Backbone bond lengths (Angstrom), bond angles and torsions (degrees), N, CA, C in turn:
res aa  C-N    CA-C-N  psi(-1)  N-CA   C-N-CA  omega(-1)  CA-C   N-CA-C  phi
1 M - - - 1.447 - - 1.525 108.70 -
2 D 1.309 114.95 140.97 1.459 121.14 177.29 1.526 107.31 -89.81
3 H 1.344 115.95 90.64 1.456 121.19 -176.50 1.520 111.63 -63.99
4 E 1.321 116.78 -33.66 1.463 119.84 177.94 1.528 109.98 -62.92
5 L 1.314 117.87 -43.29 1.469 121.97 178.90 1.528 110.47 -64.97
6 F 1.318 116.65 -44.81 1.468 120.50 179.47 1.529 110.02 -59.04
7 A 1.335 116.82 -43.81 1.467 121.18 178.76 1.531 111.38 -65.22
8 K 1.329 116.97 -38.93 1.473 119.84 177.86 1.528 110.67 -61.95
9 C 1.309 116.24 -41.29 1.470 119.95 178.94 1.525 110.39 -63.47
10 A 1.324 116.43 -46.07 1.464 120.29 -179.68 1.527 111.16 -63.45
11 A 1.318 116.96 -38.86 1.467 120.39 179.31 1.527 110.95 -69.20
12 A 1.316 117.01 -34.79 1.465 120.84 -178.90 1.521 112.39 -72.45
13 F 1.322 117.05 -23.77 1.469 121.37 -177.20 1.529 109.77 -130.10
14 P 1.337 117.25 70.73 1.472 119.94 -175.74 1.530 113.17 -63.89
15 Q 1.325 117.73 -18.87 1.458 121.85 179.91 1.533 111.87 -84.16
16 V 1.326 117.22 -5.72 1.465 122.65 -177.48 1.521 108.94 -104.07
17 L 1.315 115.88 136.43 1.456 121.48 176.95 1.528 109.22 -84.44
18 F 1.321 117.47 126.34 1.460 123.68 178.03 1.526 107.80 -110.66
19 V 1.321 116.12 122.02 1.456 121.69 -177.64 1.513 108.35 -120.49
20 S 1.324 115.79 130.02 1.454 121.77 176.41 1.519 108.06 -111.17
21 I 1.327 115.29 124.14 1.460 121.58 178.08 1.517 107.41 -121.87
22 G 1.314 116.12 130.94 1.456 119.52 176.82 1.506 111.91 136.01
23 A 1.316 113.24 171.39 1.458 120.07 -179.81 1.518 109.99 -68.61
24 P 1.312 117.63 137.76 1.468 120.74 178.66 1.532 110.58 -82.48
25 Y 1.321 116.36 90.52 1.458 120.17 179.04 1.517 109.76 -75.09
26 G 1.296 116.14 133.53 1.462 119.94 -179.41 1.513 109.80 68.00
27 S 1.305 115.69 -151.56 1.459 119.02 179.48 1.516 109.60 -78.36
28 T 1.304 115.86 142.77 1.458 119.70 177.32 1.513 108.42 -95.58
29 G 1.290 115.41 152.22 1.455 119.76 179.43 1.518 110.86 -72.10
30 D 1.298 115.84 156.21 1.456 121.44 175.28 1.525 107.04 -97.51
31 Y 1.309 114.42 102.64 1.463 120.12 -175.65 1.529 112.11 -106.69
32 R 1.324 117.53 11.84 1.469 120.57 -175.46 1.524 112.15 -58.60
33 H 1.328 117.53 -29.58 1.469 120.49 -178.76 1.531 112.18 -83.37
34 L 1.324 116.81 -0.15 1.466 121.28 -179.63 1.533 108.92 -115.33
35 P 1.341 117.16 97.84 1.467 119.55 -175.82 1.524 114.36 -66.79
36 N 1.321 117.99 -13.26 1.458 120.97 -179.98 1.528 112.80 -92.66
37 V 1.338 117.38 7.52 1.469 121.68 178.22 1.523 109.15 -108.16
38 H 1.324 114.68 130.21 1.470 121.24 177.20 1.519 108.42 -127.39
39 V 1.311 117.11 118.63 1.454 122.95 179.12 1.527 106.68 -100.71
40 L 1.333 116.34 110.06 1.458 121.39 -174.02 1.522 113.58 -94.53
41 G 1.328 117.01 -12.83 1.464 119.64 -178.10 1.516 111.55 74.52
42 E 1.320 115.45 -162.93 1.462 120.40 -177.70 1.526 111.07 -72.26
43 K 1.316 114.28 144.61 1.461 122.69 175.54 1.523 107.61 -132.46
44 P 1.323 117.47 151.08 1.471 118.81 175.82 1.528 110.58 -58.90
45 H 1.323 115.85 139.21 1.463 120.89 -175.94 1.522 111.94 -53.48
46 G 1.318 117.15 -37.14 1.459 120.92 -178.89 1.512 114.64 -64.56
47 E 1.330 117.47 -19.30 1.463 121.29 -179.73 1.529 113.46 -88.41
48 L 1.325 116.96 -14.14 1.465 119.56 -172.33 1.520 113.35 -63.88
49 K 1.319 117.48 -36.06 1.468 120.16 -179.16 1.530 111.35 -59.79
50 A 1.315 116.92 -35.48 1.469 120.52 178.67 1.523 111.16 -63.77
51 Y 1.320 117.52 -36.24 1.462 120.86 177.56 1.531 110.64 -69.15
52 L 1.326 116.57 -38.74 1.467 120.21 -175.57 1.529 112.71 -64.05
53 K 1.306 118.23 -22.11 1.469 121.36 177.42 1.526 111.56 -61.89
54 H 1.319 116.49 -20.88 1.468 121.54 -175.22 1.531 112.49 -106.86
55 V 1.310 117.22 9.74 1.462 121.69 -174.54 1.526 110.33 -101.44
56 D 1.336 115.95 129.23 1.465 120.85 175.11 1.520 110.79 -87.37
57 V 1.329 116.57 -41.54 1.466 122.34 179.30 1.528 107.34 -141.29
58 A 1.312 116.68 125.27 1.464 121.12 175.46 1.524 108.12 -91.95
59 L 1.319 115.34 134.63 1.461 120.45 -176.71 1.522 111.13 -107.14
60 I 1.326 114.96 140.86 1.462 122.48 170.22 1.529 105.51 -124.72
61 P 1.338 115.99 80.06 1.466 120.05 -177.13 1.534 111.46 -91.35
62 F 1.312 115.54 66.33 1.465 119.95 -178.94 1.525 110.49 -81.43
63 Q 1.323 115.14 145.49 1.455 120.53 172.01 1.530 108.20 -71.73
64 Y 1.319 115.06 157.60 1.462 119.69 173.48 1.523 107.60 -83.38
65 H 1.303 114.93 115.91 1.461 122.40 -174.90 1.534 105.90 -153.28
66 P 1.327 118.84 150.05 1.472 118.97 -178.88 1.531 113.65 -50.39
67 I 1.318 117.60 -37.02 1.474 119.63 179.84 1.522 111.02 -69.46
68 T 1.341 117.74 -47.17 1.458 119.35 -178.34 1.527 111.22 -69.72
69 L 1.320 117.15 -32.15 1.465 119.53 179.01 1.525 111.82 -68.38
70 A 1.328 117.01 -18.88 1.472 121.44 177.70 1.524 111.47 -102.58
71 T 1.323 116.63 8.33 1.460 121.86 -175.53 1.519 111.86 -93.38
72 N 1.327 114.99 140.11 1.454 121.86 167.76 1.525 104.64 -110.80
73 P 1.332 117.71 94.65 1.459 119.97 -170.25 1.532 113.08 -67.34
74 V 1.314 114.76 112.04 1.462 121.22 -179.88 1.520 110.21 -57.79
75 K 1.340 116.81 -31.39 1.463 119.52 -178.62 1.527 111.51 -59.74
76 A 1.325 118.80 -29.28 1.468 120.19 178.06 1.528 110.37 -61.50
77 Y 1.335 116.03 -43.07 1.471 120.02 178.88 1.525 110.97 -67.38
78 E 1.325 116.58 -37.73 1.460 120.08 178.49 1.522 110.66 -65.04
79 Y 1.323 117.10 -42.01 1.460 120.64 177.05 1.528 110.12 -62.18
80 M 1.327 116.35 -47.69 1.463 119.65 -178.90 1.524 111.60 -64.17
81 A 1.333 117.50 -37.66 1.465 120.71 179.00 1.525 111.15 -60.23
82 A 1.330 116.02 -28.78 1.462 120.90 176.43 1.527 111.38 -87.17
83 G 1.328 116.85 0.38 1.462 121.41 179.05 1.514 114.45 83.81
84 V 1.318 117.91 4.64 1.461 122.35 -174.66 1.530 111.24 -80.53
85 R 1.325 115.51 139.42 1.465 120.32 174.21 1.524 109.28 -67.93
86 V 1.331 115.96 147.51 1.462 121.47 -176.09 1.528 109.62 -127.45
87 L 1.330 114.81 132.64 1.457 122.11 173.17 1.523 106.92 -121.13
88 S 1.324 116.24 124.97 1.457 121.34 -177.36 1.518 110.38 -130.81
89 T 1.325 114.92 154.49 1.452 117.51 166.38 1.528 105.99 -62.97
90 A 1.305 116.65 161.12 1.474 121.88 -170.13 1.534 111.93 -77.34
91 L 1.317 115.00 65.58 1.463 120.53 173.25 1.523 107.92 -73.87
92 P 1.320 118.53 141.87 1.467 119.73 -177.89 1.529 113.86 -51.91
93 E 1.327 117.87 -43.24 1.469 119.92 -179.16 1.520 111.89 -68.20
94 C 1.318 117.81 -33.11 1.466 120.16 178.20 1.526 110.93 -73.57
95 I 1.317 116.68 -34.41 1.467 119.77 175.26 1.524 109.30 -60.12
96 R 1.331 117.18 -38.75 1.475 121.29 178.29 1.528 112.02 -65.70
97 M 1.322 116.97 -20.76 1.468 121.08 -179.24 1.528 112.76 -85.57
98 E 1.325 117.40 -8.41 1.463 119.37 178.61 1.528 108.84 -61.97
99 P 1.299 120.04 142.32 1.465 129.50 11.11 1.531 114.12 -90.45
100 H 1.321 118.19 5.74 1.467 120.33 -177.92 1.521 111.84 -74.70
101 V 1.318 117.16 -23.71 1.460 123.86 174.76 1.525 106.66 -122.44
102 T 1.316 116.34 136.38 1.457 121.47 175.55 1.517 107.41 -94.55
103 T 1.329 116.36 135.61 1.463 119.25 179.61 1.528 110.47 -121.69
104 A 1.330 113.85 155.25 1.461 121.09 178.06 1.519 108.26 -140.94
105 T 1.310 115.92 142.22 1.462 121.92 -175.51 1.526 113.24 -88.54
106 T 1.315 116.82 -42.91 1.469 120.77 -176.06 1.522 110.36 -111.00
107 H 1.315 116.23 167.21 1.458 120.82 176.43 1.528 110.51 -60.37
108 D 1.336 116.50 -46.13 1.469 119.64 -178.95 1.524 111.49 -60.94
109 E 1.322 116.30 -42.30 1.464 119.99 179.12 1.525 110.43 -65.86
110 F 1.322 117.61 -39.25 1.465 122.06 179.02 1.527 109.86 -60.85
111 V 1.325 116.89 -48.98 1.464 121.44 -179.72 1.530 110.10 -62.52
112 A 1.330 117.72 -41.71 1.467 121.30 179.62 1.529 111.31 -64.75
113 K 1.317 116.76 -42.40 1.472 119.31 179.14 1.517 111.27 -68.14
114 L 1.326 116.64 -36.41 1.457 119.34 175.74 1.525 109.69 -63.15
115 A 1.325 117.73 -41.53 1.468 121.18 177.87 1.521 110.51 -57.61
116 G 1.322 116.33 -45.77 1.456 120.25 179.25 1.519 112.49 -63.17
117 M 1.317 116.21 -40.84 1.468 119.88 -179.55 1.529 111.04 -67.87
118 L 1.322 116.79 -40.50 1.462 119.91 179.96 1.533 111.89 -69.19
119 A 1.323 116.57 -28.71 1.465 121.05 -178.12 1.523 112.72 -84.10
120 T 1.333 116.69 -12.97 1.458 121.26 -175.13 1.521 110.20 -113.86
121 P 1.321 117.65 124.90 1.466 118.56 176.79 1.535 110.39 -61.82
122 D 1.308 114.70 149.39 1.457 119.67 178.90 1.524 108.81 -68.01
123 D 1.314 114.91 149.13 1.454 122.97 -179.12 1.533 109.11 -99.50
124 D 1.350 117.12 128.55 1.467 120.77 -177.39 1.525 112.85 -59.72
125 D 1.332 117.14 -39.62 1.463 119.37 179.46 1.520 111.57 -66.27
126 K 1.336 116.25 -39.61 1.470 119.48 177.80 1.525 110.66 -67.75
127 K 1.325 116.12 -36.66 1.461 120.37 177.46 1.524 109.98 -62.08
128 K 1.324 116.86 -46.12 1.472 120.90 178.40 1.528 110.51 -62.33
129 A 1.317 117.18 -38.17 1.465 121.02 179.34 1.529 110.60 -65.79
130 R 1.331 116.86 -38.56 1.472 119.63 177.61 1.524 110.89 -64.07
131 V 1.324 115.68 -44.56 1.470 119.96 179.90 1.523 109.89 -61.75
132 E 1.318 117.14 -43.66 1.471 120.82 179.73 1.525 111.22 -65.71
133 Y 1.313 117.47 -40.76 1.469 120.80 177.91 1.531 110.11 -60.55
134 A 1.321 116.40 -44.18 1.465 119.96 177.83 1.521 110.48 -62.83
135 R 1.330 116.91 -40.65 1.473 120.82 179.45 1.528 110.29 -61.68
136 Q 1.317 117.38 -39.15 1.463 121.21 179.99 1.519 112.38 -70.94
137 N 1.319 117.21 -11.91 1.458 121.27 -177.33 1.533 112.49 -116.02
138 R 1.339 116.50 23.31 1.465 119.37 174.05 1.524 108.52 -68.23
139 W 1.313 115.72 162.36 1.466 120.20 -178.04 1.520 111.84 -58.00
140 I 1.317 118.44 -38.09 1.468 120.47 -178.82 1.526 110.47 -63.62
141 E 1.337 117.14 -42.14 1.461 120.13 178.00 1.519 111.15 -66.80
142 R 1.319 116.73 -40.79 1.468 120.23 177.69 1.528 110.35 -62.46
143 G 1.324 116.92 -41.67 1.463 121.10 178.26 1.517 111.89 -63.38
144 M 1.321 116.57 -40.99 1.471 120.00 179.18 1.532 110.36 -66.28
145 Q 1.334 117.06 -38.32 1.460 120.26 177.10 1.523 110.99 -64.09
146 A 1.325 116.63 -43.66 1.465 120.30 178.26 1.523 110.60 -62.99
147 D 1.323 116.61 -39.90 1.463 120.91 178.10 1.525 110.88 -60.65
148 Q 1.317 117.22 -41.90 1.464 120.97 179.34 1.523 111.24 -64.59
149 V 1.324 117.21 -40.20 1.469 120.43 178.17 1.523 109.78 -62.99
150 I 1.319 116.81 -46.36 1.466 120.55 -179.95 1.525 110.58 -61.40
151 R 1.322 116.99 -44.80 1.472 120.86 -179.62 1.529 111.33 -63.23
152 S 1.328 117.26 -39.90 1.467 118.85 -179.33 1.521 111.47 -70.29
153 V 1.327 118.71 -35.11 1.461 122.00 176.26 1.527 109.48 -65.63
154 L 1.313 116.58 -45.54 1.450 120.70 178.39 1.538 110.99 -60.95
155 A 1.315 116.05 -43.41 1.477 120.03 179.90 1.520 110.41 -64.22
156 A 1.337 117.04 -40.10 1.471 120.21 179.69 1.525 111.13 -64.50
157 K 1.314 117.30 -27.85 1.457 121.77 178.70 1.525 112.53 -90.28
158 G 1.347 114.96 1.99 1.457 120.18 178.89 1.510 113.17 73.15
159 M 1.297 116.64 22.95 1.464 121.05 179.55 1.515 109.20 -97.54
160 N 1.320 115.80 152.62 1.446 119.81 176.51 1.518 109.35 -65.19
161 S 1.303 115.70 141.19 1.467 118.28 177.96 1.508 109.38 -76.75
162 L 1.294 115.21 166.60 1.475 122.24 -177.38 1.495 111.52 -71.19
């Protein structure tokens, strides 16, 4: 997580509540000087949907690092499945999710895009599209797609399918 970016967002929007849920990987940011930031730590997966009901924009402020650049963040699909708008740093997998996920390359661009998202009410059609996109990317659908690729490769090689 890019703690500096998260802190910049919280400082830029003091009227907005910023909540961080999850394990603190690596060093955690020092948010004590930001009264609008609440770090809740890990929560049981089953409780997360209840939190998402109160979220206007879900953030994925990951640092650019070889691991994050190779990551397809499952949390993006979980946010979209709940209909929540998502703003992420420009991870390759999140860029592929556009327009369902908004991405930003720099800190300034991230803060500016967050400003635009917070100032604009969510659109019902876009919300439905996000939910549908997440539905199309559930593990069962991904597994069926992988199965089709394997079967077509086997067929092209003249091998019996599974």
